Every structure is written in C-alpha cells, then in structure tokens.
C-alpha positions as a Markdown table, in Angstrom:
| # | Residue | x | y | z |
|---|---|---|---|---|
| 1 | Met | 0.0 | 45.0 | -21.4 |
| 2 | Lys | -1.0 | 48.4 | -19.7 |
| 3 | Ser | -3.2 | 47.2 | -16.8 |
| 4 | Val | -5.5 | 44.7 | -15.5 |
| 5 | Glu | -8.7 | 45.9 | -17.0 |
| 6 | Ile | -11.4 | 42.9 | -15.9 |
| 7 | Ile | -11.3 | 40.0 | -13.6 |
| 8 | Met | -13.8 | 37.4 | -14.6 |
| 9 | Leu | -15.2 | 35.5 | -11.7 |
| 10 | Ala | -17.2 | 32.3 | -12.2 |
| 11 | Val | -20.6 | 32.5 | -10.3 |
| 12 | Ala | -23.4 | 30.1 | -10.2 |
| 13 | Asp | -26.0 | 32.8 | -10.4 |
| 14 | Lys | -25.4 | 36.2 | -11.7 |
| 15 | Gln | -28.2 | 37.9 | -10.2 |
| 16 | Gln | -27.6 | 36.7 | -6.8 |
| 17 | Ala | -23.8 | 37.6 | -7.3 |
| 18 | Lys | -24.8 | 40.9 | -8.4 |
| 19 | Asp | -26.7 | 41.6 | -5.3 |
| 20 | Phe | -23.9 | 40.4 | -3.2 |
| 21 | Tyr | -21.4 | 42.7 | -4.7 |
| 22 | Leu | -23.7 | 45.5 | -4.8 |
| 23 | Lys | -23.9 | 45.1 | -0.8 |
| 24 | Leu | -20.0 | 45.0 | -0.9 |
| 25 | Gly | -20.0 | 48.5 | -2.4 |
| 26 | Phe | -19.4 | 47.7 | -6.0 |
| 27 | Glu | -21.5 | 49.6 | -8.7 |
| 28 | Leu | -22.9 | 48.3 | -11.9 |
| 29 | Val | -21.0 | 49.2 | -14.9 |
| 30 | Ile | -22.5 | 47.3 | -17.5 |
| 31 | Glu | -25.3 | 44.7 | -17.7 |
| 32 | Ala | -26.2 | 43.8 | -21.2 |
| 33 | Pro | -26.8 | 40.8 | -23.6 |
| 34 | Asp | -23.6 | 39.4 | -24.9 |
| 35 | Ala | -22.7 | 37.8 | -28.3 |
| 36 | His | -23.4 | 34.3 | -26.8 |
| 37 | Gly | -26.9 | 34.8 | -25.5 |
| 38 | Gln | -25.8 | 35.4 | -22.0 |
| 39 | Thr | -25.9 | 38.6 | -20.0 |
| 40 | Trp | -22.6 | 40.4 | -19.4 |
| 41 | Leu | -22.4 | 41.8 | -15.9 |
| 42 | Gln | -19.4 | 44.0 | -15.2 |
| 43 | Met | -19.2 | 45.9 | -11.8 |
| 44 | Gly | -16.5 | 48.1 | -10.3 |
| 45 | Leu | -15.6 | 50.0 | -7.0 |
| 46 | Pro | -16.2 | 53.7 | -7.3 |
| 47 | Gly | -13.0 | 55.6 | -8.3 |
| 48 | Thr | -11.2 | 52.4 | -9.7 |
| 49 | Asn | -10.3 | 51.3 | -13.2 |
| 50 | Thr | -10.1 | 47.6 | -12.7 |
| 51 | Thr | -13.6 | 46.1 | -12.6 |
| 52 | Ile | -15.0 | 42.4 | -12.2 |
| 53 | Ser | -17.2 | 40.5 | -14.6 |
| 54 | Leu | -19.7 | 38.0 | -13.2 |
| 55 | Ala | -19.2 | 35.2 | -15.6 |
| 56 | Asp | -19.5 | 31.4 | -16.4 |
| 57 | Phe | -15.8 | 31.0 | -16.2 |
| 58 | Gln | -12.7 | 32.6 | -14.7 |
| 59 | Gly | -10.1 | 34.8 | -16.5 |
| 60 | Ile | -8.3 | 38.1 | -16.4 |
| 61 | Ile | -8.6 | 40.6 | -19.4 |
| 62 | Tyr | -5.6 | 42.9 | -19.8 |
| 63 | Glu | -5.7 | 46.2 | -21.6 |
| 64 | Thr | -3.4 | 46.7 | -24.4 |
| 65 | Ala | -2.7 | 49.5 | -26.9 |
| 66 | Asp | -1.7 | 47.5 | -29.8 |
| 67 | Ile | -2.9 | 43.9 | -29.8 |
| 68 | Glu | -1.1 | 42.7 | -32.8 |
| 69 | Ala | 2.1 | 43.9 | -31.6 |
| 70 | Glu | 1.3 | 42.4 | -28.3 |
| 71 | Ile | 0.6 | 39.0 | -29.7 |
| 72 | Ser | 3.7 | 39.2 | -32.0 |
| 73 | Glu | 5.9 | 39.9 | -28.9 |
| 74 | Leu | 4.4 | 37.0 | -26.9 |
| 75 | Lys | 4.6 | 34.5 | -29.7 |
| 76 | Gly | 8.3 | 35.6 | -29.9 |
| 77 | Lys | 8.9 | 34.3 | -26.5 |
| 78 | Gly | 7.1 | 31.1 | -27.3 |
| 79 | Ile | 3.6 | 32.0 | -25.7 |
| 80 | Asp | 0.7 | 30.5 | -27.8 |
| 81 | Val | -2.0 | 33.1 | -28.4 |
| 82 | Gly | -5.4 | 32.4 | -29.9 |
| 83 | Pro | -6.8 | 34.4 | -32.9 |
| 84 | Ile | -7.9 | 38.0 | -32.7 |
| 85 | Asn | -11.8 | 38.2 | -32.1 |
| 86 | Lys | -13.3 | 41.4 | -33.3 |
| 87 | Thr | -16.4 | 42.7 | -31.6 |
| 88 | Pro | -18.2 | 45.9 | -31.0 |
| 89 | Trp | -16.3 | 46.1 | -27.7 |
| 90 | Gly | -12.9 | 45.8 | -29.2 |
| 91 | Gln | -10.5 | 43.2 | -30.0 |
| 92 | Phe | -9.8 | 40.1 | -27.9 |
| 93 | Ala | -7.2 | 37.5 | -28.0 |
| 94 | Trp | -7.2 | 34.6 | -25.3 |
| 95 | Leu | -4.2 | 32.6 | -24.0 |
| 96 | Lys | -3.6 | 30.1 | -21.1 |
| 97 | Asp | -0.9 | 30.2 | -18.5 |
| 98 | Leu | 1.1 | 27.0 | -17.6 |
| 99 | Asp | -1.6 | 26.0 | -15.3 |
| 100 | Gly | -4.6 | 26.6 | -17.6 |
| 101 | Asn | -5.7 | 29.9 | -16.3 |
| 102 | Gln | -7.2 | 32.0 | -19.0 |
| 103 | Leu | -6.0 | 35.4 | -19.8 |
| 104 | Cys | -7.1 | 37.7 | -22.5 |
| 105 | Leu | -5.7 | 40.8 | -24.3 |
| 106 | His | -8.2 | 43.7 | -25.0 |
| 107 | Gln | -7.6 | 46.5 | -27.3 |
| 108 | His | -10.4 | 49.1 | -27.4 |
C-alpha cells in the first residue's frame, strides 16, 4: 500500500454534508453518478492528496501500484481479500479488519 487515498464517511444526506465540508474549506473533487445509481461525491483540502468521499458507508481506500501482488502478499499473511472489481476508475478489492472496518485496495 502506497498511501491512504480516500476516507469514506457515512452521511445521511450527501448534499447537506457537501455544504458542511465546503464551509470547512474542502473543495469538490468529483460529483458524478456511480455504477450503483448513486452519486459519488469526493472532496479534498487544497494541496493535499488524501480525499474524503461522502457515502452510504464507511471505509478507507488505499492506493497500490500492483493490486494483484498486494492481494497475493496479504493472502500469504492469512488476510482474506475479496475479488478484484474492474471499473472505469481502476481496480478495487475490499477486505475487512478484525473489527469489521472496510478497507479497499485501489489501483488506477
């Protein structure tokens, strides 16, 4: 894993949350329809690489240069990783920590 790319925050109302984070100084990075019929809302602070996504659930997305090698290494350590999901935005693979927190690998 190279870096924390996106922190997904569970929000009840994406537009109200967007307005709140804009007031905090965040900028809109992406607001577009996603593959599930929802709106993907991604925001970031100026000059930073890590962003937040206002979503229906919580999770942390980690950037990786080689998702297949990363999955192989994690499975070698006994960590269960879901299948690779290929999308127009890259490849994603989800896993959970011991407390059920959702983590995701992302390769552009």
